[in-house]
C-alpha positions as CSV (number, residue, x, y, z in Angstrom):
1,M,-0.3,0.0,0.1
2,R,1.2,3.3,-0.9
3,I,1.9,6.1,1.8
4,S,-1.1,8.3,0.1
5,D,-3.3,5.5,0.4
6,V,-2.5,4.8,4.2
7,I,-2.9,8.4,4.9
8,E,-6.4,8.8,3.1
9,E,-7.6,5.4,5.1
10,F,-6.4,7.1,8.2
11,I,-8.2,10.0,7.7
12,K,-11.1,8.6,6.4
13,S,-11.1,6.3,9.9
14,L,-11.3,9.4,12.3
15,F,-15.0,10.0,11.0
16,N,-17.7,8.3,13.5
17,E,-21.2,7.7,12.4
18,D,-22.1,11.2,13.8
19,D,-19.0,13.1,12.9
20,E,-19.6,16.1,10.5
21,Y,-16.1,17.1,10.4
22,V,-12.8,15.9,11.4
23,E,-9.8,18.3,12.2
24,I,-6.2,17.4,11.9
25,Q,-3.3,19.1,12.3
26,R,-0.9,18.8,9.0
27,N,2.2,19.2,10.4
28,D,1.1,16.3,13.2
29,L,0.0,13.9,10.6
30,A,3.1,14.4,8.8
31,E,5.2,13.5,11.7
32,Q,2.9,10.6,12.5
33,F,3.3,8.9,9.0
34,N,7.2,10.2,8.9
35,C,6.4,12.1,5.8
36,V,6.8,16.0,4.3
37,P,3.4,18.2,4.9
38,S,3.1,18.4,1.2
39,Q,2.1,14.9,1.3
40,I,-0.6,15.5,3.3
41,N,-1.5,18.5,1.3
42,Y,-1.3,16.0,-1.6
43,V,-3.5,13.7,-0.3
44,I,-5.9,15.7,1.3
45,S,-6.3,17.8,-2.6
46,T,-6.9,14.4,-4.4
47,R,-8.6,12.4,-2.1
48,F,-11.2,14.5,-0.5
49,K,-12.7,16.9,-3.2
50,P,-16.2,17.9,-3.4
51,S,-16.7,15.4,-5.8
52,Q,-15.5,12.5,-3.7
53,G,-18.3,14.0,-1.0
54,Y,-16.0,16.7,0.9
55,Y,-15.3,20.0,1.7
56,V,-12.0,21.1,3.0
57,E,-11.4,24.1,5.0
58,S,-7.6,25.0,5.7
59,K,-6.1,27.1,8.2
60,R,-2.9,28.8,8.2
61,G,-0.1,28.8,11.0
62,G,-0.2,26.8,14.2
63,G,0.8,23.7,12.2
64,G,-1.8,23.8,9.7
65,S,-5.2,23.1,10.8
66,I,-7.7,21.5,8.3
67,K,-11.0,20.7,8.5
68,I,-12.5,17.8,6.5
69,K,-16.5,17.5,6.2
70,K,-18.3,15.2,4.7
71,V,-21.2,16.0,2.4
72,N,-24.6,14.6,3.3
73,L,-24.4,11.7,1.0
74,K,-28.0,11.0,0.7
75,N,-28.6,10.4,-2.8
76,S,-30.5,13.4,-3.6
77,N,-28.5,15.9,-2.0
78,Y,-25.1,14.4,-2.9
79,L,-26.3,14.3,-6.6
80,M,-27.5,17.9,-6.6
81,H,-24.2,18.9,-4.8
82,I,-22.3,17.1,-8.1
83,I,-24.7,18.8,-10.4
84,T,-24.1,22.4,-9.3
85,S,-19.9,21.6,-8.8
86,I,-20.0,20.6,-12.4
87,G,-19.1,23.7,-14.8
88,D,-20.1,24.4,-17.9
89,T,-17.6,21.7,-19.3
90,I,-16.5,18.1,-18.4
91,T,-14.3,15.8,-19.8
92,A,-14.8,12.1,-20.0
93,N,-12.1,11.2,-17.9
94,E,-14.0,13.5,-15.1
95,V,-17.0,11.8,-15.8
96,D,-15.2,8.5,-15.1
97,I,-14.4,9.7,-11.9
98,F,-17.6,11.2,-10.8
99,I,-19.3,7.4,-12.1
100,S,-16.7,5.6,-10.1
101,N,-17.6,7.5,-7.2
102,F,-21.0,7.2,-7.4
103,L,-20.8,3.3,-7.5
104,S,-18.5,3.2,-4.7
105,Y,-20.8,5.3,-2.5
106,N,-24.0,3.0,-3.9
107,I,-25.4,6.4,-5.4
108,I,-26.2,4.7,-8.6
109,N,-26.4,0.7,-9.7
110,P,-23.9,-0.7,-12.5
111,T,-26.8,-0.5,-15.0
112,E,-27.0,3.3,-14.6
113,A,-23.4,3.5,-14.6
114,K,-23.5,2.1,-17.8
115,L,-25.9,4.7,-19.5
116,L,-23.9,7.5,-18.0
117,K,-20.8,6.5,-19.3
118,V,-22.3,5.4,-23.1
119,A,-24.3,8.4,-23.1
120,T,-21.4,11.0,-22.2
121,S,-18.9,8.9,-24.1
122,D,-16.6,10.8,-27.4
123,N,-18.2,8.1,-29.8
124,V,-21.6,9.1,-29.0
125,L,-20.8,13.0,-29.2
126,S,-19.9,13.3,-32.6
127,V,-19.7,17.2,-32.8
128,P,-16.3,19.1,-33.1
129,Q,-14.0,18.5,-30.2
130,D,-14.2,22.6,-29.0
131,M,-18.2,21.7,-28.2
132,R,-17.9,18.0,-26.8
133,D,-17.0,19.0,-23.4
134,K,-20.0,21.7,-23.0
135,L,-22.5,18.9,-25.0
136,R,-21.3,16.2,-22.4
137,A,-21.7,18.5,-19.4
138,N,-25.6,19.4,-20.0
139,I,-26.1,15.8,-21.0
140,F,-24.4,14.2,-17.8
141,K,-26.0,16.6,-15.7
142,N,-29.5,16.5,-17.2
143,M,-29.2,12.6,-16.8
144,L,-28.2,13.2,-13.0
145,L,-31.1,15.3,-12.2
146,N,-33.5,12.9,-13.5
147,L,-31.9,10.2,-10.9
148,I,-33.0,12.2,-8.2
149,D,-35.5,11.4,-5.7
150,E,-38.6,13.1,-5.3
């Protein structure tokens, strides 16, 4: 297991059922894992993004306090959060990451994942490249809207 994976699992283990957030000291965590503080930053910036169900607040000074908050993962709230976080364009790779996260959180089932992937693939979006990511974002957001439970 890579150090990044170990740090990620450790941070996730800090959350209890009732915890809305955890607060960590970057320097303390770096010392605990015998790594540089930038490694902690890397893990947080790549593994605790809004698209993965987290908000991160950083405070400067005093060892670099970091507050990581879980987004409410009730399906409709989570999907609305994702829809509003997607900009005007999205790449096929970004869609794949979202779909993978949705599957891991049981937000969608494998059939829905396949449909989302096919509908947003470059094979289907036969428009000029400069318009493809914009069209993909529109399709993806509309499909997600239709997955939201009333």
